[in-house]
Backbone as JSON, one array per atom type, in Angstrom:
{
  "sequence": "KSDVYSFGVVLAELITGLKPIDNKREPRNLALLFLYSLQEGGIDDIVDLRLEAHAKPEVMMSVKRVAQLAGMCLALQGRNRPSMKEVVEDLHGIRNSRRGLMPLDKLSEEAKPLLL",
  "N": [[43.73, 133.04, 99.56], [44.87, 133.6, 97.2], [43.75, 135.74, 95.92], [44.85, 137.84, 97.33], [47.51, 137.63, 96.57], [47.26, 138.22, 93.83], [46.37, 140.85, 94.05], [48.65, 141.96, 95.11], [50.32, 141.78, 92.89], [49.06, 143.63, 91.22], [49.49, 145.99, 92.71], [52.29, 146.06, 92.53], [52.55, 146.44, 89.77], [51.44, 149.03, 89.53], [53.25, 150.55, 91.03], [55.68, 150.16, 89.73], [55.21, 150.44, 87.0], [55.53, 148.44, 85.23], [54.86, 145.52, 83.18], [53.14, 142.49, 84.2], [54.25, 140.1, 83.2], [57.08, 139.75, 81.22], [58.82, 138.87, 78.51], [61.24, 139.89, 77.73], [62.59, 140.68, 79.91], [64.54, 139.98, 82.83], [64.22, 138.74, 86.01], [61.44, 137.28, 84.23], [58.99, 137.4, 85.45], [57.16, 139.77, 87.15], [56.47, 139.77, 89.86], [58.5, 138.25, 91.09], [60.74, 139.81, 90.43], [60.08, 142.14, 91.79], [60.0, 141.26, 94.49], [62.67, 140.47, 94.75], [63.96, 142.94, 94.44], [63.02, 144.29, 96.73], [64.23, 142.71, 98.71], [66.88, 143.21, 98.24], [67.36, 145.69, 99.23], [65.5, 147.71, 98.76], [63.1, 149.64, 96.86], [63.89, 151.64, 95.25], [65.27, 151.47, 92.8], [63.42, 150.38, 91.14], [61.03, 151.73, 91.11], [58.6, 153.39, 89.18], [59.8, 155.83, 87.07], [58.3, 157.99, 86.21], [56.49, 158.31, 88.22], [58.14, 158.81, 90.42], [59.41, 161.18, 89.62], [57.46, 163.14, 89.75], [56.37, 163.11, 92.25], [55.9, 164.22, 95.61], [58.15, 164.2, 98.46], [56.81, 163.12, 100.74], [54.8, 161.65, 99.56], [56.27, 159.72, 98.26], [57.17, 158.33, 100.47], [54.81, 157.09, 101.26], [54.44, 155.5, 99.01], [56.57, 153.75, 99.32], [55.76, 152.44, 101.63], [53.45, 151.18, 100.67], [54.68, 149.55, 98.83], [56.05, 147.8, 100.53], [53.86, 146.52, 101.65], [52.85, 145.35, 99.32], [54.9, 143.54, 98.85], [54.5, 141.78, 101.01], [52.04, 140.74, 100.24], [52.83, 139.32, 98.04], [54.15, 137.12, 98.97], [55.64, 133.96, 98.66], [54.58, 131.61, 99.75], [51.3, 130.92, 100.54], [50.31, 130.91, 103.18], [51.88, 132.74, 104.43], [51.03, 135.17, 103.6], [49.18, 138.23, 104.13], [45.74, 138.54, 105.21], [42.97, 139.62, 103.14], [41.48, 141.44, 104.52], [43.36, 142.42, 106.36], [45.09, 143.65, 104.57], [43.47, 145.72, 103.56], [43.11, 147.18, 105.92], [45.76, 147.98, 106.39], [46.19, 149.59, 104.12], [44.31, 151.6, 104.61], [45.49, 152.67, 106.9], [47.88, 153.7, 105.82], [46.88, 155.61, 104.06], [45.5, 157.27, 105.88], [47.59, 158.17, 107.48], [48.9, 159.84, 105.76], [47.06, 161.84, 105.47], [46.87, 162.82, 107.95], [44.94, 161.77, 109.55], [43.07, 159.91, 112.0], [44.3, 156.67, 112.73], [42.81, 153.63, 111.5], [42.56, 151.55, 113.38], [42.19, 152.9, 115.74], [39.69, 153.89, 115.76], [36.28, 153.78, 116.87], [34.39, 150.77, 117.22], [31.88, 151.03, 116.11], [32.17, 153.01, 114.19], [33.89, 152.0, 112.24], [32.6, 150.28, 110.19], [31.42, 152.24, 108.6], [33.46, 153.33, 107.15], [34.52, 151.36, 105.59]],
  "CA": [[44.81, 134.0, 99.61], [45.36, 133.89, 95.84], [43.31, 137.11, 95.61], [45.82, 138.73, 97.94], [48.68, 137.58, 95.69], [46.91, 138.97, 92.62], [46.35, 142.26, 94.41], [50.07, 142.34, 95.23], [50.82, 141.98, 91.53], [48.5, 144.91, 90.75], [50.24, 147.05, 93.4], [53.63, 146.1, 91.94], [52.4, 147.07, 88.45], [51.22, 150.47, 89.72], [54.47, 151.17, 91.56], [56.81, 150.05, 88.79], [54.84, 150.74, 85.62], [55.93, 147.28, 84.41], [53.88, 144.46, 82.95], [53.37, 141.34, 85.09], [55.13, 139.14, 82.53], [57.78, 140.36, 80.1], [59.83, 137.92, 78.04], [62.5, 140.59, 77.48], [63.12, 141.08, 81.21], [64.97, 138.88, 83.68], [63.27, 137.66, 85.74], [60.27, 137.63, 83.41], [57.86, 137.56, 86.36], [57.25, 141.0, 87.92], [56.42, 139.48, 91.3], [59.85, 137.85, 91.52], [61.59, 140.99, 90.31], [59.69, 143.05, 92.87], [60.48, 140.68, 95.75], [64.13, 140.53, 94.73], [64.32, 144.34, 94.68], [62.77, 144.58, 98.14], [65.22, 142.01, 99.51], [68.2, 143.79, 97.99], [67.53, 146.98, 99.86], [64.47, 148.69, 98.53], [62.45, 149.71, 95.56], [64.32, 152.85, 94.56], [65.69, 151.18, 91.43], [62.34, 149.79, 90.35], [59.87, 152.64, 91.08], [58.37, 154.06, 87.9], [60.41, 157.15, 87.06], [57.24, 158.99, 86.05], [55.93, 158.51, 89.56], [59.17, 159.41, 91.27], [59.73, 162.53, 89.15], [56.38, 164.09, 90.03], [55.82, 162.92, 93.6], [56.52, 164.88, 96.75], [58.8, 163.21, 99.33], [55.86, 162.41, 101.61], [54.09, 160.68, 98.71], [57.19, 158.6, 98.04], [57.16, 157.52, 101.7], [53.62, 156.24, 101.17], [54.71, 154.51, 97.96], [57.44, 152.73, 99.9], [54.94, 151.63, 102.54], [52.6, 150.33, 99.83], [55.58, 148.54, 98.27], [56.26, 146.79, 101.57], [52.61, 145.77, 101.71], [52.81, 144.51, 98.11], [55.83, 142.44, 99.09], [53.84, 140.8, 101.89], [51.0, 140.09, 99.43], [53.49, 138.46, 97.05], [54.85, 136.02, 99.63], [55.52, 132.76, 97.82], [53.69, 130.66, 100.41], [50.04, 131.57, 100.87], [50.11, 131.07, 104.63], [52.68, 133.89, 104.87], [50.41, 136.4, 103.1], [48.12, 138.76, 104.99], [44.37, 138.38, 104.69], [42.54, 140.82, 102.43], [41.06, 142.4, 105.56], [44.58, 143.06, 106.87], [45.59, 144.52, 103.49], [42.62, 146.9, 103.57], [43.44, 147.95, 107.13], [47.07, 148.61, 106.16], [46.02, 150.67, 103.14], [43.64, 152.7, 105.33], [46.49, 153.28, 107.76], [48.8, 154.49, 104.99], [46.13, 156.78, 103.61], [45.21, 158.14, 107.01], [48.82, 158.81, 107.95], [49.18, 160.93, 104.81], [46.08, 162.9, 105.67], [46.87, 163.23, 109.35], [43.72, 161.28, 110.18], [43.22, 158.88, 113.01], [44.39, 155.33, 112.16], [41.58, 152.86, 111.55], [42.46, 150.75, 114.6], [41.85, 153.77, 116.86], [38.29, 154.26, 115.67], [35.35, 152.93, 117.58], [33.86, 149.65, 116.43], [30.7, 151.5, 115.39], [32.56, 153.88, 113.08], [34.65, 151.26, 111.22], [31.83, 149.87, 109.01], [31.1, 153.4, 107.78], [34.61, 153.67, 106.32], [34.93, 150.22, 104.77]],
  "C": [[45.4, 134.27, 98.23], [44.91, 135.28, 95.39], [44.3, 138.12, 96.17], [47.08, 138.78, 97.07], [48.42, 138.41, 94.43], [46.88, 140.47, 92.9], [47.77, 142.79, 94.57], [50.69, 142.59, 93.86], [50.33, 143.32, 90.98], [49.25, 146.08, 91.42], [51.64, 147.19, 92.8], [53.59, 146.75, 90.55], [52.27, 148.59, 88.58], [52.49, 151.18, 90.17], [55.58, 151.2, 90.53], [56.48, 150.52, 87.38], [55.21, 149.61, 84.67], [54.79, 146.3, 84.25], [54.18, 143.27, 83.86], [54.31, 140.29, 84.51], [55.76, 139.85, 81.33], [58.92, 139.44, 79.7], [61.19, 138.57, 77.79], [63.2, 141.0, 78.78], [63.54, 139.83, 81.98], [64.95, 139.34, 85.13], [62.04, 138.18, 84.99], [59.08, 138.01, 84.29], [58.07, 138.8, 87.22], [57.27, 140.72, 89.42], [57.8, 139.09, 91.82], [60.82, 139.01, 91.47], [61.34, 141.95, 91.47], [60.21, 142.54, 94.21], [62.0, 140.76, 95.84], [64.6, 141.96, 95.04], [64.12, 144.73, 96.14], [63.84, 143.95, 99.03], [66.61, 142.64, 99.38], [68.33, 145.22, 98.49], [66.49, 148.03, 99.52], [63.97, 148.71, 97.11], [62.91, 150.9, 94.74], [64.69, 152.6, 93.09], [64.55, 150.71, 90.53], [61.09, 150.68, 90.3], [59.8, 153.31, 89.71], [58.91, 155.49, 87.97], [59.38, 158.27, 86.91], [56.61, 159.31, 87.39], [56.91, 159.27, 90.43], [59.44, 160.87, 90.89], [58.69, 163.56, 89.57], [55.85, 164.03, 91.46], [56.61, 163.7, 94.65], [57.15, 163.81, 97.64], [57.83, 162.44, 100.23], [55.04, 161.38, 100.83], [54.99, 159.47, 98.48], [57.32, 157.73, 99.29], [55.96, 156.58, 101.7], [53.81, 155.16, 100.12], [55.58, 153.4, 98.53], [56.67, 151.85, 100.88], [54.02, 150.7, 101.77], [53.45, 149.23, 99.19], [55.87, 147.44, 99.28], [55.03, 145.91, 101.7], [52.5, 144.84, 100.5], [53.74, 143.31, 98.28], [55.23, 141.37, 99.99], [52.77, 140.04, 101.12], [51.6, 139.09, 98.45], [54.28, 137.32, 97.68], [54.58, 134.72, 98.86], [54.61, 131.71, 98.44], [52.46, 131.4, 100.92], [49.85, 131.8, 102.36], [50.9, 132.25, 105.18], [52.11, 135.23, 104.39], [49.38, 136.91, 104.1], [46.76, 138.43, 104.4], [44.01, 139.67, 103.95], [42.06, 141.88, 103.43], [42.27, 143.14, 106.12], [45.17, 144.03, 105.84], [44.79, 145.83, 103.48], [42.94, 147.79, 104.77], [44.78, 148.67, 106.96], [46.96, 149.77, 105.18], [45.31, 151.87, 103.78], [44.65, 153.43, 106.22], [47.47, 154.16, 106.99], [48.1, 155.76, 104.52], [45.9, 157.77, 104.74], [46.46, 158.83, 107.53], [49.22, 159.95, 107.03], [48.26, 162.11, 105.04], [46.08, 163.43, 107.1], [45.61, 162.79, 110.08], [44.04, 160.22, 111.21], [43.32, 157.52, 112.33], [43.11, 154.54, 112.4], [41.45, 152.08, 112.85], [42.12, 151.58, 115.84], [40.38, 154.19, 116.85], [37.42, 153.31, 116.48], [34.83, 151.84, 116.65], [32.65, 150.08, 115.61], [31.07, 152.29, 114.15], [33.23, 153.1, 111.94], [33.8, 150.85, 110.02], [31.49, 151.05, 108.08], [32.22, 153.75, 106.81], [34.98, 152.55, 105.35], [33.99, 149.99, 103.61]]
}
């Protein structure tokens, strides 16, 4: 589950535009900063302004859903993190909801391997 944690850090980097470790920031660790922001009511204060300035409202909804997923990936205890398979399924669901496509869990078992 350490791969899931690392993936959560990458998602947090993409959403915030911040480096994973910054000695000039408190907390220095992006994962802790990200989790703290989620717990305090959301990511609005930490989303990269370049992203927010150019994104449509529906895109920002997807960003918030990905941020929630990143928060689950960054859970401090490994047993509380989703599996990578669950992460992929959630990302497919977020993508499909933006495109108006059928969620992955509604597809037949035969069709799923074609998309993964």
